[in-house]
N, CA, C and O atoms as a GROMACS GRO file, in nm:
protein
  544
    1UNK      N    1   0.061  -0.090   0.047
    1UNK     CA    2   0.015   0.023  -0.040
    1UNK      C    3   0.109   0.135   0.045
    1UNK      O    4   0.185   0.118   0.140
    2UNK      N    5   0.071   0.265  -0.037
    2UNK     CA    6   0.159   0.359  -0.085
    2UNK      C    7   0.121   0.469   0.027
    2UNK      O    8   0.025   0.459   0.103
    3UNK      N    9   0.204   0.565   0.025
    3UNK     CA   10   0.191   0.605   0.155
    3UNK      C   11   0.030   0.746   0.108
    3UNK      O   12  -0.024   0.810   0.019
    4UNK      N   13   0.029   0.714   0.241
    4UNK     CA   14  -0.128   0.792   0.288
    4UNK      C   15  -0.144   0.923   0.308
    4UNK      O   16  -0.252   0.980   0.292
    5UNK      N   17  -0.006   0.997   0.355
    5UNK     CA   18   0.001   1.154   0.407
    5UNK      C   19   0.040   1.258   0.298
    5UNK      O   20   0.162   1.240   0.289
    6UNK      N   21   0.017   1.328   0.233
    6UNK     CA   22  -0.019   1.391   0.164
    6UNK      C   23   0.113   1.469   0.128
    6UNK      O   24   0.126   1.522   0.017
    7UNK      N   25   0.218   1.474   0.232
    7UNK     CA   26   0.386   1.482   0.285
    7UNK      C   27   0.483   1.442   0.197
    7UNK      O   28   0.574   1.494   0.133
    8UNK      N   29   0.391   1.231   0.229
    8UNK     CA   30   0.474   1.143   0.184
    8UNK      C   31   0.387   1.090   0.085
    8UNK      O   32   0.384   0.968   0.066
    9UNK      N   33   0.306   1.181   0.010
    9UNK     CA   34   0.301   1.114  -0.133
    9UNK      C   35   0.384   1.272  -0.220
    9UNK      O   36   0.431   1.280  -0.334
   10UNK      N   37   0.379   1.333  -0.157
   10UNK     CA   38   0.456   1.460  -0.196
   10UNK      C   39   0.591   1.436  -0.251
   10UNK      O   40   0.671   1.496  -0.323
   11UNK      N   41   0.586   1.332  -0.192
   11UNK     CA   42   0.789   1.321  -0.098
   11UNK      C   43   0.858   1.234  -0.198
   11UNK      O   44   0.977   1.240  -0.227
   12UNK      N   45   0.717   1.106  -0.275
   12UNK     CA   46   0.771   1.055  -0.388
   12UNK      C   47   0.816   1.115  -0.443
   12UNK      O   48   0.937   1.102  -0.460
   13UNK      N   49   0.717   1.249  -0.524
   13UNK     CA   50   0.704   1.305  -0.611
   13UNK      C   51   0.840   1.431  -0.647
   13UNK      O   52   0.888   1.475  -0.752
   14UNK      N   53   0.861   1.451  -0.526
   14UNK     CA   54   1.015   1.511  -0.579
   14UNK      C   55   1.115   1.434  -0.594
   14UNK      O   56   1.178   1.439  -0.700
   15UNK      N   57   1.155   1.338  -0.483
   15UNK     CA   58   1.209   1.241  -0.566
   15UNK      C   59   1.214   1.200  -0.738
   15UNK      O   60   1.322   1.170  -0.789
   16UNK      N   61   1.086   1.203  -0.821
   16UNK     CA   62   1.056   1.201  -0.924
   16UNK      C   63   1.150   1.280  -1.050
   16UNK      O   64   1.201   1.277  -1.162
   17UNK      N   65   1.127   1.343  -0.940
   17UNK     CA   66   1.114   1.541  -0.959
   17UNK      C   67   1.301   1.558  -1.033
   17UNK      O   68   1.345   1.608  -1.136
   18UNK      N   69   1.397   1.448  -0.855
   18UNK     CA   70   1.435   1.497  -0.949
   18UNK      C   71   1.502   1.400  -0.935
   18UNK      O   72   1.533   1.359  -0.824
   19UNK      N   73   1.526   1.365  -1.006
   19UNK     CA   74   1.546   1.278  -1.085
   19UNK      C   75   1.519   1.336  -1.214
   19UNK      O   76   1.603   1.416  -1.255
   20UNK      N   77   1.440   1.317  -1.269
   20UNK     CA   78   1.368   1.424  -1.390
   20UNK      C   79   1.485   1.518  -1.390
   20UNK      O   80   1.548   1.531  -1.495
   21UNK      N   81   1.520   1.584  -1.285
   21UNK     CA   82   1.658   1.707  -1.292
   21UNK      C   83   1.775   1.651  -1.312
   21UNK      O   84   1.864   1.718  -1.364
   22UNK      N   85   1.796   1.527  -1.278
   22UNK     CA   86   1.940   1.442  -1.332
   22UNK      C   87   1.989   1.455  -1.488
   22UNK      O   88   2.087   1.503  -1.544
   23UNK      N   89   1.858   1.382  -1.530
   23UNK     CA   90   1.872   1.358  -1.623
   23UNK      C   91   1.788   1.404  -1.683
   23UNK      O   92   1.705   1.325  -1.727
   24UNK      N   93   1.764   1.588  -1.719
   24UNK     CA   94   1.859   1.627  -1.827
   24UNK      C   95   1.923   1.698  -1.834
   24UNK      O   96   1.921   1.775  -1.930
   25UNK      N   97   2.051   1.713  -1.691
   25UNK     CA   98   2.137   1.762  -1.711
   25UNK      C   99   2.277   1.716  -1.719
   25UNK      O  100   2.379   1.786  -1.716
   26UNK      N  101   2.265   1.558  -1.730
   26UNK     CA  102   2.347   1.474  -1.847
   26UNK      C  103   2.308   1.478  -1.989
   26UNK      O  104   2.409   1.456  -2.057
   27UNK      N  105   2.161   1.504  -2.093
   27UNK     CA  106   2.131   1.635  -2.148
   27UNK      C  107   2.240   1.652  -2.203
   27UNK      O  108   2.311   1.620  -2.298
   28UNK      N  109   2.230   1.737  -2.075
   28UNK     CA  110   2.268   1.822  -2.169
   28UNK      C  111   2.384   1.831  -2.178
   28UNK      O  112   2.433   1.868  -2.285
   29UNK      N  113   2.471   1.799  -2.060
   29UNK     CA  114   2.643   1.761  -2.069
   29UNK      C  115   2.686   1.698  -2.148
   29UNK      O  116   2.798   1.714  -2.196
   30UNK      N  117   2.563   1.565  -2.194
   30UNK     CA  118   2.674   1.504  -2.297
   30UNK      C  119   2.648   1.642  -2.485
   30UNK      O  120   2.708   1.632  -2.592
   31UNK      N  121   2.529   1.760  -2.438
   31UNK     CA  122   2.532   1.783  -2.568
   31UNK      C  123   2.699   1.896  -2.583
   31UNK      O  124   2.792   1.927  -2.658
   32UNK      N  125   2.637   1.916  -2.442
   32UNK     CA  126   2.784   2.048  -2.364
   32UNK      C  127   2.931   1.959  -2.419
   32UNK      O  128   3.001   2.043  -2.475
   33UNK      N  129   2.991   1.841  -2.423
   33UNK     CA  130   3.040   1.747  -2.441
   33UNK      C  131   3.029   1.764  -2.643
   33UNK      O  132   3.122   1.781  -2.722
   34UNK      N  133   2.958   1.757  -2.656
   34UNK     CA  134   3.006   1.708  -2.863
   34UNK      C  135   3.020   1.886  -2.898
   34UNK      O  136   3.122   1.926  -2.954
   35UNK      N  137   2.942   1.956  -2.872
   35UNK     CA  138   3.036   2.083  -2.900
   35UNK      C  139   3.102   2.151  -2.814
   35UNK      O  140   3.055   2.262  -2.786
   36UNK      N  141   3.210   2.114  -2.757
   36UNK     CA  142   3.326   2.173  -2.747
   36UNK      C  143   3.422   2.047  -2.826
   36UNK      O  144   3.536   2.090  -2.848
   37UNK      N  145   3.401   1.887  -2.879
   37UNK     CA  146   3.485   1.823  -2.979
   37UNK      C  147   3.400   1.909  -3.116
   37UNK      O  148   3.459   1.926  -3.223
   38UNK      N  149   3.290   1.948  -3.100
   38UNK     CA  150   3.281   2.016  -3.281
   38UNK      C  151   3.359   2.121  -3.313
   38UNK      O  152   3.396   2.154  -3.426
   39UNK      N  153   3.396   2.199  -3.151
   39UNK     CA  154   3.473   2.347  -3.209
   39UNK      C  155   3.578   2.258  -3.219
   39UNK      O  156   3.664   2.307  -3.292
   40UNK      N  157   3.618   2.117  -3.167
   40UNK     CA  158   3.787   2.116  -3.171
   40UNK      C  159   3.818   2.009  -3.318
   40UNK      O  160   3.926   1.952  -3.335
   41UNK      N  161   3.746   2.003  -3.376
   41UNK     CA  162   3.704   1.902  -3.496
   41UNK      C  163   3.716   2.083  -3.571
   41UNK      O  164   3.828   2.098  -3.618
   42UNK      N  165   3.648   2.178  -3.583
   42UNK     CA  166   3.628   2.241  -3.685
   42UNK      C  167   3.782   2.343  -3.639
   42UNK      O  168   3.855   2.377  -3.732
   43UNK      N  169   3.810   2.373  -3.533
   43UNK     CA  170   3.984   2.448  -3.464
   43UNK      C  171   4.118   2.359  -3.603
   43UNK      O  172   4.218   2.400  -3.662
   44UNK      N  173   4.038   2.222  -3.599
   44UNK     CA  174   4.131   2.152  -3.666
   44UNK      C  175   4.149   2.180  -3.821
   44UNK      O  176   4.263   2.171  -3.867
   45UNK      N  177   4.042   2.214  -3.906
   45UNK     CA  178   4.037   2.248  -4.006
   45UNK      C  179   4.062   2.351  -4.073
   45UNK      O  180   4.107   2.377  -4.185
   46UNK      N  181   3.998   2.447  -3.917
   46UNK     CA  182   4.016   2.608  -3.962
   46UNK      C  183   4.238   2.592  -3.928
   46UNK      O  184   4.310   2.685  -3.964
   47UNK      N  185   4.289   2.484  -3.869
   47UNK     CA  186   4.425   2.487  -3.940
   47UNK      C  187   4.462   2.494  -4.080
   47UNK      O  188   4.518   2.574  -4.154
   48UNK      N  189   4.395   2.347  -4.091
   48UNK     CA  190   4.451   2.257  -4.211
   48UNK      C  191   4.453   2.390  -4.305
   48UNK      O  192   4.544   2.448  -4.365
   49UNK      N  193   4.330   2.410  -4.295
   49UNK     CA  194   4.270   2.531  -4.442
   49UNK      C  195   4.340   2.686  -4.476
   49UNK      O  196   4.340   2.754  -4.579
   50UNK      N  197   4.408   2.712  -4.323
   50UNK     CA  198   4.516   2.801  -4.309
   50UNK      C  199   4.694   2.802  -4.345
   50UNK      O  200   4.773   2.894  -4.357
   51UNK      N  201   4.711   2.627  -4.356
   51UNK     CA  202   4.805   2.568  -4.369
   51UNK      C  203   4.928   2.644  -4.511
   51UNK      O  204   4.916   2.723  -4.604
   52UNK      N  205   4.998   2.593  -4.474
   52UNK     CA  206   5.080   2.702  -4.648
   52UNK      C  207   5.136   2.510  -4.739
   52UNK      O  208   5.183   2.493  -4.852
   53UNK      N  209   5.106   2.413  -4.639
   53UNK     CA  210   5.115   2.355  -4.696
   53UNK      C  211   5.104   2.264  -4.832
   53UNK      O  212   5.042   2.183  -4.762
   54UNK      N  213   5.106   2.213  -4.935
   54UNK     CA  214   5.095   2.210  -5.032
   54UNK      C  215   4.990   2.082  -5.042
   54UNK      O  216   4.932   2.091  -5.150
   55UNK      N  217   4.949   1.974  -4.970
   55UNK     CA  218   4.857   1.804  -4.971
   55UNK      C  219   4.819   1.958  -4.899
   55UNK      O  220   4.896   2.054  -4.902
   56UNK      N  221   4.747   1.958  -4.866
   56UNK     CA  222   4.707   2.066  -4.757
   56UNK      C  223   4.563   2.134  -4.878
   56UNK      O  224   4.440   2.145  -4.875
   57UNK      N  225   4.686   2.167  -4.983
   57UNK     CA  226   4.568   2.359  -5.070
   57UNK      C  227   4.473   2.241  -5.191
   57UNK      O  228   4.382   2.264  -5.270
   58UNK      N  229   4.552   2.104  -5.153
   58UNK     CA  230   4.526   1.999  -5.255
   58UNK      C  231   4.348   1.983  -5.173
   58UNK      O  232   4.259   1.925  -5.236
   59UNK      N  233   4.331   2.023  -5.077
   59UNK     CA  234   4.230   1.943  -5.044
   59UNK      C  235   4.144   2.066  -4.957
   59UNK      O  236   4.073   2.040  -4.860
   60UNK      N  237   4.166   2.212  -5.017
   60UNK     CA  238   4.109   2.308  -4.937
   60UNK      C  239   3.984   2.325  -4.943
   60UNK      O  240   3.922   2.361  -4.843
   61UNK      N  241   3.915   2.300  -5.078
   61UNK     CA  242   3.763   2.250  -5.138
   61UNK      C  243   3.661   2.182  -4.986
   61UNK      O  244   3.576   2.219  -4.905
   62UNK      N  245   3.746   2.060  -5.024
   62UNK     CA  246   3.679   1.894  -4.897
   62UNK      C  247   3.718   2.003  -4.810
   62UNK      O  248   3.619   2.077  -4.819
   63UNK      N  249   3.815   2.072  -4.714
   63UNK     CA  250   3.813   2.173  -4.599
   63UNK      C  251   3.715   2.277  -4.512
   63UNK      O  252   3.683   2.306  -4.397
   64UNK      N  253   3.682   2.324  -4.697
   64UNK     CA  254   3.593   2.376  -4.645
   64UNK      C  255   3.384   2.367  -4.662
   64UNK      O  256   3.282   2.430  -4.634
   65UNK      N  257   3.440   2.224  -4.738
   65UNK     CA  258   3.276   2.224  -4.740
   65UNK      C  259   3.257   2.158  -4.563
   65UNK      O  260   3.185   2.219  -4.484
   66UNK      N  261   3.323   2.046  -4.528
   66UNK     CA  262   3.382   1.987  -4.373
   66UNK      C  263   3.350   2.114  -4.265
   66UNK      O  264   3.284   2.099  -4.162
   67UNK      N  265   3.381   2.180  -4.288
   67UNK     CA  266   3.419   2.344  -4.205
   67UNK      C  267   3.272   2.373  -4.226
   67UNK      O  268   3.222   2.374  -4.113
   68UNK      N  269   3.177   2.399  -4.320
   68UNK     CA  270   3.125   2.403  -4.342
   68UNK      C  271   2.965   2.327  -4.317
   68UNK      O  272   2.873   2.406  -4.337
   69UNK      N  273   2.926   2.194  -4.279
   69UNK     CA  274   2.936   2.137  -4.225
   69UNK      C  275   2.951   2.088  -4.084
   69UNK      O  276   2.853   2.019  -4.054
   70UNK      N  277   3.046   2.100  -3.978
   70UNK     CA  278   3.083   2.165  -3.884
   70UNK      C  279   3.033   2.380  -3.824
   70UNK      O  280   3.028   2.485  -3.761
   71UNK      N  281   3.021   2.317  -3.889
   71UNK     CA  282   2.976   2.521  -3.851
   71UNK      C  283   2.721   2.485  -3.815
   71UNK      O  284   2.638   2.508  -3.727
   72UNK      N  285   2.728   2.417  -3.968
   72UNK     CA  286   2.584   2.413  -3.902
   72UNK      C  287   2.535   2.291  -3.808
   72UNK      O  288   2.422   2.273  -3.762
   73UNK      N  289   2.642   2.217  -3.791
   73UNK     CA  290   2.595   2.050  -3.666
   73UNK      C  291   2.645   2.178  -3.572
   73UNK      O  292   2.540   2.242  -3.564
   74UNK      N  293   2.747   2.254  -3.493
   74UNK     CA  294   2.775   2.420  -3.454
   74UNK      C  295   2.618   2.446  -3.390
   74UNK      O  296   2.553   2.368  -3.322
   75UNK      N  297   2.593   2.544  -3.421
   75UNK     CA  298   2.468   2.585  -3.558
   75UNK      C  299   2.285   2.462  -3.442
   75UNK      O  300   2.199   2.525  -3.380
   76UNK      N  301   2.283   2.375  -3.446
   76UNK     CA  302   2.156   2.304  -3.428
   76UNK      C  303   2.228   2.230  -3.230
   76UNK      O  304   2.165   2.235  -3.124
   77UNK      N  305   2.362   2.176  -3.253
   77UNK     CA  306   2.369   2.178  -3.078
   77UNK      C  307   2.340   2.254  -3.004
   77UNK      O  308   2.274   2.227  -2.904
   78UNK      N  309   2.398   2.413  -3.044
   78UNK     CA  310   2.368   2.540  -2.999
   78UNK      C  311   2.209   2.526  -2.966
   78UNK      O  312   2.153   2.530  -2.856
   79UNK      N  313   2.163   2.511  -3.077
   79UNK     CA  314   2.027   2.517  -3.038
   79UNK      C  315   1.896   2.408  -2.920
   79UNK      O  316   1.793   2.420  -2.854
   80UNK      N  317   2.011   2.298  -2.969
   80UNK     CA  318   1.960   2.194  -2.900
   80UNK      C  319   2.015   2.225  -2.790
   80UNK      O  320   1.937   2.301  -2.734
   81UNK      N  321   2.120   2.206  -2.718
   81UNK     CA  322   2.167   2.280  -2.587
   81UNK      C  323   2.076   2.453  -2.552
   81UNK      O  324   2.044   2.448  -2.433
   82UNK      N  325   2.047   2.542  -2.591
   82UNK     CA  326   1.928   2.542  -2.528
   82UNK      C  327   1.894   2.507  -2.508
   82UNK      O  328   1.934   2.449  -2.407
   83UNK      N  329   1.779   2.475  -2.551
   83UNK     CA  330   1.638   2.337  -2.520
   83UNK      C  331   1.645   2.370  -2.447
   83UNK      O  332   1.607   2.475  -2.394
   84UNK      N  333   1.737   2.225  -2.398
   84UNK     CA  334   1.734   2.198  -2.300
   84UNK      C  335   1.871   2.217  -2.160
   84UNK      O  336   1.918   2.141  -2.075
   85UNK      N  337   1.892   2.348  -2.197
   85UNK     CA  338   1.846   2.443  -2.035
   85UNK      C  339   1.751   2.479  -1.990
   85UNK      O  340   1.736   2.474  -1.868
   86UNK      N  341   1.648   2.531  -2.079
   86UNK     CA  342   1.503   2.512  -2.059
   86UNK      C  343   1.481   2.471  -1.952
   86UNK      O  344   1.448   2.522  -1.845
   87UNK      N  345   1.511   2.317  -2.007
   87UNK     CA  346   1.437   2.250  -1.941
   87UNK      C  347   1.509   2.192  -1.865
   87UNK      O  348   1.471   2.077  -1.839
   88UNK      N  349   1.600   2.224  -1.817
   88UNK     CA  350   1.698   2.139  -1.669
   88UNK      C  351   1.603   2.347  -1.560
   88UNK      O  352   1.573   2.387  -1.448
   89UNK      N  353   1.604   2.389  -1.683
   89UNK     CA  354   1.519   2.562  -1.558
   89UNK      C  355   1.437   2.494  -1.475
   89UNK      O  356   1.437   2.469  -1.354
   90UNK      N  357   1.324   2.455  -1.621
   90UNK     CA  358   1.194   2.430  -1.549
   90UNK      C  359   1.145   2.282  -1.452
   90UNK      O  360   1.041   2.262  -1.390
   91UNK      N  361   1.272   2.192  -1.471
   91UNK     CA  362   1.286   2.093  -1.423
   91UNK      C  363   1.268   2.107  -1.249
   91UNK      O  364   1.200   2.072  -1.153
   92UNK      N  365   1.380   2.184  -1.290
   92UNK     CA  366   1.424   2.207  -1.146
   92UNK      C  367   1.370   2.301  -1.032
   92UNK      O  368   1.385   2.292  -0.910
   93UNK      N  369   1.287   2.416  -1.126
   93UNK     CA  370   1.138   2.488  -1.029
   93UNK      C  371   1.077   2.429  -0.987
   93UNK      O  372   1.040   2.465  -0.876
   94UNK      N  373   1.003   2.252  -1.061
   94UNK     CA  374   0.878   2.204  -1.043
   94UNK      C  375   0.923   2.186  -0.983
   94UNK      O  376   0.915   2.289  -0.916
   95UNK      N  377   1.050   2.056  -0.877
   95UNK     CA  378   1.067   2.067  -0.793
   95UNK      C  379   1.112   2.136  -0.685
   95UNK      O  380   1.140   2.103  -0.570
   96UNK      N  381   1.114   2.189  -0.717
   96UNK     CA  382   1.196   2.325  -0.576
   96UNK      C  383   1.017   2.347  -0.554
   96UNK      O  384   1.002   2.375  -0.435
   97UNK      N  385   0.919   2.345  -0.606
   97UNK     CA  386   0.780   2.387  -0.579
   97UNK      C  387   0.692   2.286  -0.546
   97UNK      O  388   0.583   2.308  -0.493
   98UNK      N  389   0.751   2.128  -0.586
   98UNK     CA  390   0.712   2.002  -0.489
   98UNK      C  391   0.811   2.035  -0.433
   98UNK      O  392   0.868   2.107  -0.515
   99UNK      N  393   0.858   2.030  -0.364
   99UNK     CA  394   0.995   2.014  -0.218
   99UNK      C  395   0.889   2.167  -0.067
   99UNK      O  396   0.862   2.142   0.051
  100UNK      N  397   0.869   2.266  -0.124
  100UNK     CA  398   0.777   2.391  -0.094
  100UNK      C  399   0.750   2.324  -0.076
  100UNK      O  400   0.816   2.262   0.006
  101UNK      N  401   0.559   2.227  -0.155
  101UNK     CA  402   0.401   2.238  -0.091
  101UNK      C  403   0.515   2.063  -0.017
  101UNK      O  404   0.553   2.019   0.092
  102UNK      N  405   0.518   2.048  -0.076
  102UNK     CA  406   0.588   1.842   0.079
  102UNK      C  407   0.607   1.953   0.202
  102UNK      O  408   0.515   1.954   0.283
  103UNK      N  409   0.718   2.050   0.227
  103UNK     CA  410   0.712   2.055   0.380
  103UNK      C  411   0.635   2.087   0.430
  103UNK      O  412   0.613   2.049   0.545
  104UNK      N  413   0.503   2.236   0.319
  104UNK     CA  414   0.388   2.293   0.400
  104UNK      C  415   0.409   2.216   0.442
  104UNK      O  416   0.498   2.195   0.524
  105UNK      N  417   0.312   2.128   0.388
  105UNK     CA  418   0.219   1.938   0.375
  105UNK      C  419   0.342   1.870   0.547
  105UNK      O  420   0.305   1.848   0.662
  106UNK      N  421   0.404   1.864   0.520
  106UNK     CA  422   0.470   1.842   0.694
  106UNK      C  423   0.409   1.855   0.742
  106UNK      O  424   0.320   1.782   0.785
  107UNK      N  425   0.461   2.076   0.770
  107UNK     CA  426   0.388   2.122   0.917
  107UNK      C  427   0.291   2.096   0.928
  107UNK      O  428   0.261   2.047   1.037
  108UNK      N  429   0.166   2.115   0.807
  108UNK     CA  430   0.023   2.103   0.777
  108UNK      C  431   0.001   1.990   0.970
  108UNK      O  432  -0.041   2.002   1.085
  109UNK      N  433   0.074   1.882   0.865
  109UNK     CA  434   0.044   1.758   0.951
  109UNK      C  435   0.102   1.762   1.070
  109UNK      O  436   0.068   1.680   1.156
  110UNK      N  437   0.163   1.823   1.085
  110UNK     CA  438   0.280   1.807   1.254
  110UNK      C  439   0.193   1.926   1.368
  110UNK      O  440   0.157   1.922   1.486
  111UNK      N  441   0.186   2.032   1.250
  111UNK     CA  442   0.038   2.145   1.339
  111UNK      C  443  -0.115   2.066   1.374
  111UNK      O  444  -0.169   2.082   1.484
  112UNK      N  445  -0.161   2.000   1.294
  112UNK     CA  446  -0.271   1.923   1.261
  112UNK      C  447  -0.285   1.806   1.441
  112UNK      O  448  -0.366   1.798   1.534
  113UNK      N  449  -0.070   1.694   1.383
  113UNK     CA  450  -0.068   1.572   1.536
  113UNK      C  451  -0.062   1.677   1.696
  113UNK      O  452  -0.110   1.638   1.802
  114UNK      N  453   0.006   1.806   1.678
  114UNK     CA  454  -0.035   1.881   1.841
  114UNK      C  455  -0.103   1.892   1.857
  114UNK      O  456  -0.146   1.855   1.966
  115UNK      N  457  -0.218   1.982   1.727
  115UNK     CA  458  -0.368   1.977   1.764
  115UNK      C  459  -0.399   1.824   1.859
  115UNK      O  460  -0.431   1.801   1.975
  116UNK      N  461  -0.364   1.728   1.719
  116UNK     CA  462  -0.489   1.671   1.837
  116UNK      C  463  -0.457   1.619   1.963
  116UNK      O  464  -0.532   1.543   2.025
  117UNK      N  465  -0.356   1.654   2.001
  117UNK     CA  466  -0.234   1.582   2.096
  117UNK      C  467  -0.283   1.609   2.253
  117UNK      O  468  -0.298   1.533   2.348
  118UNK      N  469  -0.302   1.766   2.233
  118UNK     CA  470  -0.390   1.888   2.239
  118UNK      C  471  -0.567   1.844   2.267
  118UNK      O  472  -0.615   1.888   2.371
  119UNK      N  473  -0.640   1.779   2.196
  119UNK     CA  474  -0.751   1.786   2.260
  119UNK      C  475  -0.778   1.671   2.282
  119UNK      O  476  -0.897   1.639   2.269
  120UNK      N  477  -0.679   1.567   2.323
  120UNK     CA  478  -0.667   1.486   2.327
  120UNK      C  479  -0.669   1.443   2.499
  120UNK      O  480  -0.730   1.358   2.564
  121UNK      N  481  -0.556   1.566   2.539
  121UNK     CA  482  -0.537   1.520   2.684
  121UNK      C  483  -0.675   1.654   2.712
  121UNK      O  484  -0.750   1.620   2.803
  122UNK      N  485  -0.699   1.746   2.668
  122UNK     CA  486  -0.883   1.786   2.683
  122UNK      C  487  -0.894   1.741   2.698
  122UNK      O  488  -0.830   1.722   2.802
  123UNK      N  489  -0.964   1.640   2.669
  123UNK     CA  490  -1.047   1.512   2.644
  123UNK      C  491  -1.022   1.457   2.817
  123UNK      O  492  -1.096   1.479   2.913
  124UNK      N  493  -0.896   1.382   2.813
  124UNK     CA  494  -0.835   1.339   2.972
  124UNK      C  495  -0.839   1.374   3.076
  124UNK      O  496  -0.834   1.314   3.184
  125UNK      N  497  -0.849   1.482   3.048
  125UNK     CA  498  -0.868   1.640   3.189
  125UNK      C  499  -1.054   1.563   3.198
  125UNK      O  500  -1.112   1.537   3.303
  126UNK      N  501  -1.093   1.548   3.098
  126UNK     CA  502  -1.252   1.621   3.059
  126UNK      C  503  -1.267   1.517   3.185
  126UNK      O  504  -1.296   1.554   3.299
  127UNK      N  505  -1.241   1.364   3.142
  127UNK     CA  506  -1.332   1.179   3.131
  127UNK      C  507  -1.268   1.205   3.317
  127UNK      O  508  -1.363   1.211   3.396
  128UNK      N  509  -1.166   1.215   3.365
  128UNK     CA  510  -1.071   1.203   3.428
  128UNK      C  511  -1.173   1.338   3.544
  128UNK      O  512  -1.208   1.298   3.655
  129UNK      N  513  -1.202   1.454   3.509
  129UNK     CA  514  -1.264   1.533   3.621
  129UNK      C  515  -1.396   1.521   3.667
  129UNK      O  516  -1.442   1.566   3.772
  130UNK      N  517  -1.486   1.421   3.525
  130UNK     CA  518  -1.627   1.332   3.560
  130UNK      C  519  -1.644   1.247   3.529
  130UNK      O  520  -1.732   1.195   3.461
  131UNK      N  521  -1.478   1.187   3.620
  131UNK     CA  522  -1.543   1.025   3.654
  131UNK      C  523  -1.562   1.057   3.858
  131UNK      O  524  -1.642   0.994   3.928
  132UNK      N  525  -1.478   1.154   3.905
  132UNK     CA  526  -1.344   1.201   3.995
  132UNK      C  527  -1.536   1.267   4.044
  132UNK      O  528  -1.603   1.229   4.140
  133UNK      N  529  -1.573   1.370   3.938
  133UNK     CA  530  -1.706   1.366   4.038
  133UNK      C  531  -1.839   1.277   4.055
  133UNK      O  532  -1.941   1.296   4.121
  134UNK      N  533  -1.801   1.176   3.972
  134UNK     CA  534  -1.927   1.120   3.993
  134UNK      C  535  -1.890   0.998   4.069
  134UNK      O  536  -2.001   0.954   4.099
  135UNK      N  537  -1.779   0.896   4.130
  135UNK     CA  538  -1.719   0.891   4.240
  135UNK      C  539  -1.798   0.943   4.384
  135UNK      O  540  -1.848   0.873   4.472
  136UNK      N  541  -1.788   1.084   4.373
  136UNK     CA  542  -1.846   1.143   4.469
  136UNK      C  543  -1.932   1.137   4.549
  136UNK      O  544  -1.950   1.230   4.628
   0.00000   0.00000   0.00000
C-alpha cells in the first residue's frame, strides 16, 4: 500500500522530479561535450585550411565543405543546448515547488498532530474530572 499522508506522496513526487532534473542535466552535459568536440574539429579544419603545406592546398575545398558541415552542426547543437538548458531550469523549478509543497504539508500534518494531542489531553482531563465527580 502506498503512502497515505500528503507529505509522503509529495516526497515521492519530489524524488521522481529530482530524477527528471538529473536526466536533464545529463542530456545537457552530453550536448555540451559534443559541442566541445565539434569546436575542436572546427579548429583543426581551420588550421588545415590556413596551412601553407602543399598537401592541404589540394584539399582546400574539402576542408571548406567540412567546416561548413561542422558550422551547421554547431548551430544545431547550440539550439539543442539552449532547449535543454530551458528544460533543466523548468525541471528544477518544478522540483523546488514540489519540495516547498511537501514541507508545507509536513508542517500542516505536524500541527494537526499537535492539535490532536492537545485535544486528547483536554478530553482526558475532562474524563478524569467527570469520573472523579461521579465517585464523590
